[in-house]
MOPAC internal coordinates of N, CA, C and O (Angstrom, degrees):
PM7 1SCF
backbone

  N    0.0000 0     0.00 0     0.00 0    0    0    0
  C    1.4550 1     0.00 0     0.00 0    1    0    0
  C    1.5137 1   109.06 1     0.00 0    2    1    0
  O    1.2310 1   121.46 1   -29.27 1    3    2    1
  N    1.3059 1   114.82 1   150.73 1    3    2    1
  C    1.4574 1   121.53 1   176.66 1    5    3    2
  C    1.5330 1   108.88 1   -95.49 1    6    5    3
  O    1.2310 1   121.14 1   -30.55 1    7    6    5
  N    1.3285 1   115.43 1   149.45 1    7    6    5
  C    1.4673 1   120.71 1   179.74 1    9    7    6
  C    1.5168 1   109.97 1  -109.63 1   10    9    7
  O    1.2310 1   121.64 1   -38.74 1   11   10    9
  N    1.3306 1   114.47 1   141.26 1   11   10    9
  C    1.4570 1   122.01 1  -178.26 1   13   11   10
  C    1.5180 1   109.01 1  -137.23 1   14   13   11
  O    1.2310 1   121.05 1   -33.52 1   15   14   13
  N    1.3362 1   115.60 1   146.48 1   15   14   13
  C    1.4535 1   120.40 1   168.98 1   17   15   14
  C    1.5277 1   107.17 1  -107.54 1   18   17   15
  O    1.2310 1   121.41 1   -55.23 1   19   18   17
  N    1.3104 1   114.91 1   124.77 1   19   18   17
  C    1.4518 1   120.96 1   174.44 1   21   19   18
  C    1.5217 1   107.14 1  -102.22 1   22   21   19
  O    1.2310 1   120.85 1   -55.84 1   23   22   21
  N    1.3321 1   115.97 1   124.16 1   23   22   21
  C    1.4638 1   122.18 1   179.57 1   25   23   22
  C    1.5174 1   106.66 1  -108.51 1   26   25   23
  O    1.2310 1   120.86 1   -61.74 1   27   26   25
  N    1.3355 1   115.96 1   118.26 1   27   26   25
  C    1.4637 1   121.01 1  -172.92 1   29   27   26
  C    1.5206 1   111.21 1  -108.55 1   30   29   27
  O    1.2310 1   121.97 1   -38.34 1   31   30   29
  N    1.3211 1   113.84 1   141.66 1   31   30   29
  C    1.4616 1   122.37 1   172.46 1   33   31   30
  C    1.5236 1   107.10 1  -129.12 1   34   33   31
  O    1.2310 1   121.12 1   -64.39 1   35   34   33
  N    1.3472 1   115.45 1   115.61 1   35   34   33
  C    1.4536 1   120.80 1  -176.49 1   37   35   34
  C    1.5208 1   110.85 1   -75.25 1   38   37   35
  O    1.2310 1   121.09 1   -45.46 1   39   38   37
  N    1.3174 1   115.52 1   134.54 1   39   38   37
  C    1.4488 1   122.75 1   171.75 1   41   39   38
  C    1.5316 1   106.59 1   -83.56 1   42   41   39
  O    1.2310 1   119.14 1   -11.68 1   43   42   41
  N    1.3358 1   119.25 1   168.32 1   43   42   41
  C    1.4735 1   119.55 1  -175.89 1   45   43   42
  C    1.5335 1   114.19 1   -52.11 1   46   45   43
  O    1.2310 1   119.58 1   135.56 1   47   46   45
  N    1.3190 1   118.40 1   -44.44 1   47   46   45
  C    1.4732 1   120.09 1  -179.52 1   49   47   46
  C    1.5218 1   111.30 1   -66.90 1   50   49   47
  O    1.2310 1   120.26 1   143.86 1   51   50   49
  N    1.3240 1   117.11 1   -36.14 1   51   50   49
  C    1.4598 1   120.67 1   177.00 1   53   51   50
  C    1.5136 1   111.93 1   -66.27 1   54   53   51
  O    1.2310 1   120.52 1   139.56 1   55   54   53
  N    1.3313 1   116.61 1   -40.44 1   55   54   53
  C    1.4663 1   120.73 1   177.97 1   57   55   54
  C    1.5266 1   110.58 1   -64.26 1   58   57   55
  O    1.2310 1   120.33 1   140.80 1   59   58   57
  N    1.3433 1   116.98 1   -39.20 1   59   58   57
  C    1.4620 1   120.18 1   176.84 1   61   59   58
  C    1.5255 1   110.65 1   -62.33 1   62   61   59
  O    1.2310 1   120.56 1   138.12 1   63   62   61
  N    1.3247 1   116.54 1   -41.88 1   63   62   61
  C    1.4639 1   120.45 1   177.80 1   65   63   62
  C    1.5185 1   111.62 1   -63.46 1   66   65   63
  O    1.2310 1   120.22 1   138.85 1   67   66   65
  N    1.3187 1   117.18 1   -41.15 1   67   66   65
  C    1.4638 1   121.55 1   178.38 1   69   67   66
  C    1.5249 1   110.51 1   -63.53 1   70   69   67
  O    1.2310 1   120.18 1   137.61 1   71   70   69
  N    1.3255 1   117.25 1   -42.39 1   71   70   69
  C    1.4627 1   120.55 1   176.96 1   73   71   70
  C    1.5250 1   111.02 1   -62.54 1   74   73   71
  O    1.2310 1   120.47 1   145.58 1   75   74   73
  N    1.3165 1   116.71 1   -34.42 1   75   74   73
  C    1.4545 1   121.84 1  -176.91 1   77   75   74
  C    1.5323 1   112.97 1   -71.97 1   78   77   75
  O    1.2310 1   120.17 1   135.44 1   79   78   77
  N    1.3490 1   117.28 1   -44.56 1   79   78   77
  C    1.4761 1   119.53 1  -173.13 1   81   79   78
  C    1.5241 1   113.78 1  -109.22 1   82   81   79
  O    1.2310 1   119.69 1   163.90 1   83   82   81
  N    1.3277 1   118.19 1   -16.10 1   83   82   81
  C    1.4543 1   121.55 1   177.06 1   85   83   82
  C    1.5147 1   114.67 1    90.97 1   86   85   83
  O    1.2310 1   121.73 1    -9.01 1   87   86   85
  N    1.3220 1   114.29 1   170.99 1   87   86   85
  C    1.4607 1   122.05 1  -175.17 1   89   87   86
  C    1.5144 1   114.44 1   -72.34 1   90   89   87
  O    1.2310 1   119.93 1   141.04 1   91   90   89
  N    1.3368 1   117.74 1   -38.96 1   91   90   89
  C    1.4640 1   119.17 1  -177.91 1   93   91   90
  C    1.5203 1   111.34 1   -67.97 1   94   93   91
  O    1.2310 1   120.13 1   146.08 1   95   94   93
  N    1.3267 1   117.35 1   -33.92 1   95   94   93
  C    1.4694 1   120.30 1   176.55 1   97   95   94
  C    1.5265 1   110.58 1   -66.65 1   98   97   95
  O    1.2310 1   120.45 1   142.56 1   99   98   97
  N    1.3367 1   116.75 1   -37.44 1   99   98   97
  C    1.4658 1   120.29 1   178.73 1  101   99   98
  C    1.5220 1   110.09 1   -66.41 1  102  101   99
  O    1.2310 1   120.58 1   136.30 1  103  102  101
  N    1.3447 1   116.50 1   -43.70 1  103  102  101
  C    1.4579 1   119.91 1   177.68 1  105  103  102
  C    1.5319 1   110.62 1   -60.37 1  106  105  103
  O    1.2310 1   120.15 1   136.35 1  107  106  105
  N    1.3218 1   117.31 1   -43.65 1  107  106  105
  C    1.4673 1   120.90 1  -179.96 1  109  107  106
  C    1.5288 1   111.24 1   -61.86 1  110  109  107
  O    1.2310 1   120.21 1   140.92 1  111  110  109
  N    1.3107 1   117.21 1   -39.08 1  111  110  109
  C    1.4710 1   120.45 1   179.06 1  113  111  110
  C    1.5205 1   110.97 1   -64.78 1  114  113  111
  O    1.2310 1   120.46 1   137.95 1  115  114  113
  N    1.3333 1   116.72 1   -42.05 1  115  114  113
  C    1.4624 1   120.33 1   179.06 1  117  115  114
  C    1.5250 1   110.28 1   -69.01 1  118  117  115
  O    1.2310 1   120.04 1   140.28 1  119  118  117
  N    1.3345 1   117.52 1   -39.72 1  119  118  117
  C    1.4678 1   120.73 1   177.07 1  121  119  118
  C    1.5221 1   111.10 1   -57.08 1  122  121  119
  O    1.2310 1   120.09 1   138.29 1  123  122  121
  N    1.3285 1   117.42 1   -41.71 1  123  122  121
  C    1.4676 1   120.87 1   179.79 1  125  123  122
  C    1.5208 1   110.48 1   -65.74 1  126  125  123
  O    1.2310 1   119.95 1   134.85 1  127  126  125
  N    1.3249 1   117.70 1   -45.15 1  127  126  125
  C    1.4744 1   120.78 1   179.40 1  129  127  126
  C    1.5208 1   110.97 1   -60.62 1  130  129  127
  O    1.2310 1   120.73 1   135.59 1  131  130  129
  N    1.3233 1   116.21 1   -44.41 1  131  130  129
  C    1.4657 1   121.31 1  -179.25 1  133  131  130
  C    1.5278 1   110.07 1   -64.93 1  134  133  131
  O    1.2310 1   119.98 1   137.47 1  135  134  133
  N    1.3293 1   117.64 1   -42.53 1  135  134  133
  C    1.4700 1   120.84 1   178.35 1  137  135  134
  C    1.5227 1   110.93 1   -62.86 1  138  137  135
  O    1.2310 1   120.16 1   141.86 1  139  138  137
  N    1.3340 1   117.30 1   -38.14 1  139  138  137
  C    1.4694 1   121.33 1   177.49 1  141  139  138
  C    1.5247 1   111.24 1   -60.09 1  142  141  139
  O    1.2310 1   120.36 1   152.13 1  143  142  141
  N    1.3390 1   116.91 1   -27.87 1  143  142  141
  C    1.4634 1   122.12 1   179.08 1  145  143  142
  C    1.5303 1   112.12 1   -91.17 1  146  145  143
  O    1.2310 1   120.06 1  -177.13 1  147  146  145
  N    1.3214 1   117.50 1     2.87 1  147  146  145
  C    1.4586 1   120.90 1   178.70 1  149  147  146
  C    1.5134 1   114.74 1    86.70 1  150  149  147
  O    1.2310 1   120.26 1  -162.18 1  151  150  149
  N    1.3291 1   117.10 1    17.82 1  151  150  149
  C    1.4553 1   120.59 1  -178.14 1  153  151  150
  C    1.5049 1   112.47 1  -118.87 1  154  153  151
  O    1.2310 1   121.32 1     7.96 1  155  154  153
  N    1.3417 1   115.07 1  -172.04 1  155  154  153
  C    1.4582 1   120.48 1   174.55 1  157  155  154
  C    1.5335 1   110.08 1  -150.72 1  158  157  155
  O    1.2310 1   121.77 1   -24.30 1  159  158  157
  N    1.3232 1   114.22 1   155.70 1  159  158  157
  C    1.4654 1   121.36 1  -179.91 1  161  159  158
  C    1.5198 1   109.15 1   -87.09 1  162  161  159
  O    1.2310 1   120.64 1   -48.94 1  163  162  161
  N    1.3301 1   116.39 1   131.06 1  163  162  161
  C    1.4727 1   121.59 1   172.06 1  165  163  162
  C    1.5199 1   110.31 1   -87.02 1  166  165  163
  O    1.2310 1   120.71 1   131.59 1  167  166  165
  N    1.3344 1   116.26 1   -48.41 1  167  166  165
  C    1.4640 1   120.84 1   179.44 1  169  167  166
  C    1.5255 1   109.06 1  -141.23 1  170  169  167
  O    1.2310 1   121.05 1   -28.78 1  171  170  169
  N    1.3251 1   115.60 1   151.22 1  171  170  169
  C    1.4667 1   122.51 1   174.78 1  173  171  170
  C    1.5180 1   105.69 1  -145.41 1  174  173  171
  O    1.2310 1   120.75 1   -70.01 1  175  174  173
  N    1.3245 1   116.16 1   109.99 1  175  174  173
  C    1.4620 1   121.00 1  -176.74 1  177  175  174
  C    1.5198 1   110.98 1  -132.60 1  178  177  175
  O    1.2310 1   121.27 1   -43.21 1  179  178  177
  N    1.3295 1   115.18 1   136.79 1  179  178  177
  C    1.4579 1   120.67 1   170.91 1  181  179  178
  C    1.5222 1   108.09 1   -86.71 1  182  181  179
  O    1.2310 1   120.66 1   -21.73 1  183  182  181
  N    1.3506 1   116.35 1   158.27 1  183  182  181
  C    1.4577 1   120.72 1  -174.86 1  185  183  182
  C    1.5217 1   110.85 1  -143.46 1  186  185  183
  O    1.2310 1   120.98 1   -17.17 1  187  186  185
  N    1.3099 1   115.73 1   162.83 1  187  186  185
  C    1.4684 1   122.89 1   170.83 1  189  187  186
  C    1.5231 1   106.95 1   -95.56 1  190  189  187
  O    1.2310 1   120.40 1   -16.94 1  191  190  189
  N    1.3126 1   116.85 1   163.06 1  191  190  189
  C    1.4547 1   120.30 1   169.40 1  193  191  190
  C    1.5132 1   113.42 1    98.11 1  194  193  191
  O    1.2310 1   121.03 1    35.31 1  195  194  193
  N    1.3204 1   115.63 1  -144.69 1  195  194  193
  C    1.4634 1   121.60 1  -173.44 1  197  195  194
  C    1.5240 1   112.80 1   -66.39 1  198  197  195
  O    1.2310 1   119.74 1   150.29 1  199  198  197
  N    1.3236 1   118.10 1   -29.71 1  199  198  197
  C    1.4608 1   122.57 1  -179.15 1  201  199  198
  C    1.5155 1   109.78 1  -117.50 1  202  201  199
  O    1.2310 1   120.92 1   -30.89 1  203  202  201
  N    1.3335 1   115.84 1   149.11 1  203  202  201
  C    1.4627 1   120.68 1  -176.43 1  205  203  202
  C    1.5211 1   114.13 1   -97.98 1  206  205  203
  O    1.2310 1   119.99 1   151.99 1  207  206  205
  N    1.3356 1   117.62 1   -28.01 1  207  206  205
  C    1.4653 1   119.51 1  -179.46 1  209  207  206
  C    1.5216 1   110.17 1  -155.36 1  210  209  207
  O    1.2310 1   121.57 1   -32.08 1  211  210  209
  N    1.3266 1   114.59 1   147.92 1  211  210  209
  C    1.4686 1   122.94 1   175.90 1  213  211  210
  C    1.5246 1   107.33 1  -126.04 1  214  213  211
  O    1.2310 1   120.91 1   -51.50 1  215  214  213
  N    1.3176 1   115.86 1   128.50 1  215  214  213
  C    1.4547 1   120.50 1  -179.78 1  217  215  214
  C    1.5214 1   108.93 1  -133.32 1  218  217  215
  O    1.2310 1   120.36 1   -54.20 1  219  218  217
  N    1.3378 1   116.91 1   125.80 1  219  218  217
  C    1.4634 1   121.36 1   174.36 1  221  219  218
  C    1.5177 1   106.53 1  -101.52 1  222  221  219
  O    1.2310 1   121.55 1   -54.21 1  223  222  221
  N    1.3395 1   114.63 1   125.79 1  223  222  221
  C    1.4620 1   121.37 1  -172.03 1  225  223  222
  C    1.5205 1   109.65 1  -130.74 1  226  225  223
  O    1.2310 1   120.89 1   -43.32 1  227  226  225
  N    1.3340 1   115.90 1   136.68 1  227  226  225
  C    1.4650 1   122.64 1   169.99 1  229  227  226
  C    1.5195 1   107.05 1   -93.18 1  230  229  227
  O    1.2310 1   120.68 1   -54.39 1  231  230  229
  N    1.3296 1   116.31 1   125.61 1  231  230  229
  C    1.4621 1   121.86 1   177.88 1  233  231  230
  C    1.5165 1   109.15 1  -132.56 1  234  233  231
  O    1.2310 1   120.32 1   -25.52 1  235  234  233
  N    1.3363 1   117.00 1   154.48 1  235  234  233
  C    1.4618 1   119.50 1  -175.99 1  237  235  234
  C    1.5239 1   114.97 1   -71.20 1  238  237  235
  O    1.2310 1   119.60 1   163.12 1  239  238  237
  N    1.3539 1   118.36 1   -16.88 1  239  238  237
  C    1.4636 1   118.47 1  -174.55 1  241  239  238
  C    1.5243 1   110.96 1  -163.00 1  242  241  239
  O    1.2310 1   121.62 1   -14.94 1  243  242  241
  N    1.3365 1   114.51 1   165.06 1  243  242  241
  C    1.4701 1   120.64 1   171.91 1  245  243  242
  C    1.5165 1   110.23 1   -62.38 1  246  245  243
  O    1.2310 1   120.64 1   144.00 1  247  246  245
  N    1.3209 1   116.39 1   -36.00 1  247  246  245
  C    1.4632 1   120.30 1  -179.49 1  249  247  246
  C    1.5253 1   111.09 1   -63.16 1  250  249  247
  O    1.2310 1   120.32 1   140.18 1  251  250  249
  N    1.3338 1   116.99 1   -39.82 1  251  250  249
  C    1.4656 1   120.33 1   177.88 1  253  251  250
  C    1.5280 1   110.07 1   -64.68 1  254  253  251
  O    1.2310 1   120.27 1   139.01 1  255  254  253
  N    1.3312 1   117.09 1   -40.99 1  255  254  253
  C    1.4683 1   120.75 1   177.95 1  257  255  254
  C    1.5189 1   110.74 1   -63.93 1  258  257  255
  O    1.2310 1   120.47 1   138.12 1  259  258  257
  N    1.3280 1   116.72 1   -41.88 1  259  258  257
  C    1.4682 1   120.22 1   178.97 1  261  259  258
  C    1.5205 1   110.75 1   -64.69 1  262  261  259
  O    1.2310 1   120.35 1   138.73 1  263  262  261
  N    1.3335 1   116.93 1   -41.27 1  263  262  261
  C    1.4655 1   120.34 1   179.09 1  265  263  262
  C    1.5239 1   110.72 1   -61.38 1  266  265  263
  O    1.2310 1   120.56 1   136.55 1  267  266  265
  N    1.3324 1   116.54 1   -43.45 1  267  266  265
  C    1.4607 1   120.48 1   179.25 1  269  267  266
  C    1.5257 1   110.97 1   -62.98 1  270  269  267
  O    1.2310 1   120.46 1   131.01 1  271  270  269
  N    1.3260 1   116.73 1   -48.99 1  271  270  269
  C    1.4642 1   120.90 1  -178.99 1  273  271  270
  C    1.5256 1   111.73 1   -62.31 1  274  273  271
  O    1.2310 1   120.35 1   136.86 1  275  274  273
  N    1.3289 1   116.94 1   -43.14 1  275  274  273
  C    1.4684 1   120.53 1   179.83 1  277  275  274
  C    1.5227 1   111.98 1   -64.23 1  278  277  275
  O    1.2310 1   120.65 1   137.32 1  279  278  277
  N    1.3298 1   116.36 1   -42.68 1  279  278  277
  C    1.4622 1   120.31 1  -179.12 1  281  279  278
  C    1.5209 1   111.01 1   -65.34 1  282  281  279
  O    1.2310 1   120.51 1   136.59 1  283  282  281
  N    1.3388 1   116.62 1   -43.41 1  283  282  281
  C    1.4661 1   120.34 1   178.16 1  285  283  282
  C    1.5297 1   109.84 1   -62.36 1  286  285  283
  O    1.2310 1   120.31 1   132.54 1  287  286  285
  N    1.3203 1   117.01 1   -47.46 1  287  286  285
  C    1.4732 1   120.79 1  -177.94 1  289  287  286
  C    1.5231 1   111.94 1   -65.08 1  290  289  287
  O    1.2310 1   120.68 1   141.31 1  291  290  289
  N    1.3303 1   116.30 1   -38.69 1  291  290  289
  C    1.4708 1   120.20 1  -177.51 1  293  291  290
  C    1.5248 1   112.25 1   -63.83 1  294  293  291
  O    1.2310 1   120.17 1   153.02 1  295  294  293
  N    1.3250 1   117.29 1   -26.98 1  295  294  293
  C    1.4620 1   120.00 1   179.54 1  297  295  294
  C    1.5327 1   111.66 1   -69.80 1  298  297  295
  O    1.2310 1   120.08 1   159.23 1  299  298  297
  N    1.3501 1   117.45 1   -20.77 1  299  298  297
  C    1.4520 1   121.66 1   173.16 1  301  299  298
  C    1.5162 1   116.52 1    81.00 1  302  301  299
  O    1.2310 1   119.40 1  -176.21 1  303  302  301
  N    1.3212 1   118.74 1     3.79 1  303  302  301
  C    1.4640 1   120.19 1  -177.67 1  305  303  302
  C    1.5194 1   113.58 1  -103.43 1  306  305  303
  O    1.2310 1   121.00 1   167.09 1  307  306  305
  N    1.3305 1   115.69 1   -12.91 1  307  306  305
  C    1.4590 1   121.35 1   179.63 1  309  307  306
  C    1.5177 1   108.32 1  -140.46 1  310  309  307
  O    1.2310 1   120.45 1   -46.29 1  311  310  309
  N    1.3124 1   116.74 1   133.71 1  311  310  309
  C    1.4600 1   121.65 1   170.84 1  313  311  310
  C    1.5253 1   106.37 1   -96.30 1  314  313  311
  O    1.2310 1   120.38 1   -50.27 1  315  314  313
  N    1.3346 1   116.88 1   129.73 1  315  314  313
  C    1.4572 1   120.01 1  -174.53 1  317  315  314
  C    1.5210 1   110.94 1  -125.74 1  318  317  315
  O    1.2310 1   121.16 1   -41.05 1  319  318  317
  N    1.3457 1   115.38 1   138.95 1  319  318  317
  C    1.4652 1   121.88 1   170.57 1  321  319  318
  C    1.5152 1   106.57 1  -113.39 1  322  321  319
  O    1.2310 1   120.53 1   -37.10 1  323  322  321
  N    1.3151 1   116.60 1   142.90 1  323  322  321
  C    1.4553 1   121.38 1  -178.90 1  325  323  322
  C    1.5189 1   109.47 1  -117.15 1  326  325  323
  O    1.2310 1   120.59 1   -49.19 1  327  326  325
  N    1.3262 1   116.47 1   130.81 1  327  326  325
  C    1.4573 1   123.01 1   178.95 1  329  327  326
  C    1.5254 1   107.65 1  -119.56 1  330  329  327
  O    1.2310 1   120.45 1   -53.93 1  331  330  329
  N    1.3285 1   116.75 1   126.07 1  331  330  329
  C    1.4625 1   120.81 1   174.55 1  333  331  330
  C    1.5206 1   107.83 1   -78.28 1  334  333  331
  O    1.2310 1   120.27 1   -51.24 1  335  334  333
  N    1.3242 1   117.08 1   128.76 1  335  334  333
  C    1.4618 1   121.99 1  -179.33 1  337  335  334
  C    1.5236 1   109.66 1  -102.97 1  338  337  335
  O    1.2310 1   120.94 1   -41.38 1  339  338  337
  N    1.3314 1   115.81 1   138.62 1  339  338  337
  C    1.4608 1   122.17 1   179.51 1  341  339  338
  C    1.5189 1   109.71 1  -118.89 1  342  341  339
  O    1.2310 1   120.53 1   -38.28 1  343  342  341
  N    1.3126 1   116.59 1   141.72 1  343  342  341
  C    1.4618 1   120.99 1   176.53 1  345  343  342
  C    1.5306 1   109.69 1   -78.33 1  346  345  343
  O    1.2310 1   119.71 1   -17.88 1  347  346  345
  N    1.3200 1   118.16 1   162.12 1  347  346  345
  C    1.4622 1   120.22 1   174.49 1  349  347  346
  C    1.5303 1   111.84 1   -57.42 1  350  349  347
  O    1.2310 1   120.39 1   143.72 1  351  350  349
  N    1.3329 1   116.85 1   -36.28 1  351  350  349
  C    1.4616 1   120.74 1   178.84 1  353  351  350
  C    1.5306 1   111.69 1   -65.07 1  354  353  351
  O    1.2310 1   120.36 1   143.28 1  355  354  353
  N    1.3148 1   116.91 1   -36.72 1  355  354  353
  C    1.4688 1   119.63 1   176.97 1  357  355  354
  C    1.5241 1   110.79 1   -66.65 1  358  357  355
  O    1.2310 1   120.06 1   143.41 1  359  358  357
  N    1.3231 1   117.50 1   -36.59 1  359  358  357
  C    1.4644 1   120.86 1   176.04 1  361  359  358
  C    1.5217 1   110.01 1   -66.06 1  362  361  359
  O    1.2310 1   120.27 1   140.29 1  363  362  361
  N    1.3560 1   117.09 1   -39.71 1  363  362  361
  C    1.4709 1   120.27 1   175.51 1  365  363  362
  C    1.5237 1   110.37 1   -56.98 1  366  365  363
  O    1.2310 1   120.41 1   133.80 1  367  366  365
  N    1.3240 1   116.82 1   -46.20 1  367  366  365
  C    1.4670 1   120.78 1   179.01 1  369  367  366
  C    1.5304 1   110.91 1   -61.94 1  370  369  367
  O    1.2310 1   120.33 1   137.05 1  371  370  369
  N    1.3206 1   116.97 1   -42.95 1  371  370  369
  C    1.4700 1   120.83 1   179.87 1  373  371  370
  C    1.5283 1   110.82 1   -63.31 1  374  373  371
  O    1.2310 1   120.36 1   141.70 1  375  374  373
  N    1.3276 1   116.93 1   -38.30 1  375  374  373
  C    1.4619 1   121.01 1  -178.76 1  377  375  374
  C    1.5237 1   111.88 1   -65.33 1  378  377  375
  O    1.2310 1   120.07 1   157.06 1  379  378  377
  N    1.3151 1   117.46 1   -22.94 1  379  378  377
  C    1.4652 1   120.92 1  -178.49 1  381  379  378
  C    1.5267 1   113.54 1   -93.86 1  382  381  379
  O    1.2310 1   119.84 1   175.73 1  383  382  381
  N    1.3133 1   117.90 1    -4.27 1  383  382  381
  C    1.4680 1   120.32 1   176.82 1  385  383  382
  C    1.5236 1   108.80 1   -76.27 1  386  385  383
  O    1.2310 1   120.41 1   -50.02 1  387  386  385
  N    1.3126 1   116.82 1   129.98 1  387  386  385
  C    1.4715 1   121.61 1  -178.33 1  389  387  386
  C    1.5281 1   109.34 1  -112.01 1  390  389  387
  O    1.2310 1   121.59 1   -43.42 1  391  390  389
  N    1.3243 1   114.57 1   136.58 1  391  390  389
  C    1.4617 1   120.66 1   179.36 1  393  391  390
  C    1.5191 1   108.73 1  -160.76 1  394  393  391
  O    1.2310 1   120.83 1   -15.71 1  395  394  393
  N    1.3114 1   116.01 1   164.29 1  395  394  393
  C    1.4527 1   120.59 1   178.20 1  397  395  394
  C    1.5151 1   111.32 1   -83.80 1  398  397  395
  O    1.2310 1   121.05 1   -35.82 1  399  398  397
  N    1.3285 1   115.59 1   144.18 1  399  398  397
  C    1.4500 1   120.83 1   177.66 1  401  399  398
  C    1.5204 1   108.87 1  -152.75 1  402  401  399
  O    1.2310 1   121.56 1   -43.66 1  403  402  401
  N    1.3372 1   114.62 1   136.34 1  403  402  401
  C    1.4614 1   120.30 1   176.09 1  405  403  402
  C    1.5268 1   107.69 1  -120.24 1  406  405  403
  O    1.2310 1   119.78 1   -63.04 1  407  406  405
  N    1.3662 1   118.03 1   116.96 1  407  406  405
  C    1.4613 1   120.68 1  -179.11 1  409  407  406
  C    1.5378 1   111.67 1   -65.35 1  410  409  407
  O    1.2310 1   119.75 1   -25.17 1  411  410  409
  N    1.3129 1   118.07 1   154.83 1  411  410  409
  C    1.4632 1   120.90 1   176.38 1  413  411  410
  C    1.5256 1   110.13 1   -56.28 1  414  413  411
  O    1.2310 1   120.50 1   -43.24 1  415  414  413
  N    1.3090 1   116.64 1   136.76 1  415  414  413
  C    1.4678 1   122.17 1   177.28 1  417  415  414
  C    1.5107 1   114.93 1    76.10 1  418  417  415
  O    1.2310 1   119.95 1  -172.34 1  419  418  417
  N    1.3217 1   117.70 1     7.66 1  419  418  417
  C    1.4741 1   118.96 1  -178.93 1  421  419  418
  C    1.5109 1   111.03 1   -81.24 1  422  421  419
  O    1.2310 1   120.10 1   180.00 1  423  422  421

């Protein structure tokens, strides 16, 4: 499975909904959506500051992550950014891939 961090920023209507039903209800709703896509939530945390929530999710594919992000964004109550997460082992593998590259202006 691939891991993704979803960074959420609630719009006014989304914040009103969160105030109405609370944080655990929001987490449960996201858990159900993620399970429907064949994944599971690793972490779900609310935050202060520039971002309102951080969620690390295991999903079976990039397509599943895109579907989740698009569906959340289309509802208009939450703006979401998606970050693909890589393990240290995946970085090790990437570091060993060899290919040609010419920098700009070289």
